C-alpha positions, 0 to 999 in steps of 0.5 A: 707515890705508888701504894698498890698491892705490888708496891706494898709487897715489895716494901714488906719483902725488903723489910723481911730481908732486913729483919731476917738478917738481923734476927729481929721480930716485928709486932704491929699495933694497928688502928686505922689500918685494921690489920693491913700491915699484918696482912701485907707482912704475913702474905709473904711465905716464911713470915713466921721467921720475922713477924711475931704478931699483929694487934688491931686496937681500933677502940680506945679500950683496946689500946688500953687493954692490949697495949697499956696506953693510959686512958689519961693520954687518950683523953689529953692527946686523943687517939690520933696523936704522936703521944698515943702512937708512941705509947702504942708502939712501946706497949706492942714491943713490951707486950707483944714479945717482939724486938721492934714494933710499929703503930698506926693511929689515924683518921681515914675518913670519910668522916671523923676529922676536925679542924686540928686533925682533918681526915688523912691525919695519921700518926706513926710510932716505931719502937726500936731496940735499946728502948728507942721510940720515934714518931711521925705525923703525916697528912695523906690525901685521898679517900679512905682506901688511899689513906689506909694504903698510904699509911701501910706504905709509910709504916713499912717505909719507916721500919725499913729506914730505921732497920736498914744498915743496923 
């Protein structure tokens, strides 16, 4: 699958159309993507109509301070877990004054992996209206850049899947 700048822009454009039609505002809580989701979204003219804010919560302390992720969850499950991705998304929508949120936490490499969580492991969370939170875990191949691009693409695709037709 293509994850170049044009493909990411096309995903963001499709998402923008859906969110504007629904009158919804997005918050992004990012770790391994380092603000890339927010960048792709705000590259679009008029994004202030549907993009509320982006939070780069790279450290565990940032996840706790800005998103309200419980330190016990970080210790028990690790930052790269569906449980923490869910808490990040929930905290982003609650504290970020948006209608929905996406969160991403992963291991982009080249180091930092472990046997149970190798490089390329990325967890996603989507907080949706009605207090619904959904998560996924993916394993992406490639170098740091490829893993991060694939993560941005999956975050946007996941949002589109969840808002299209609602």
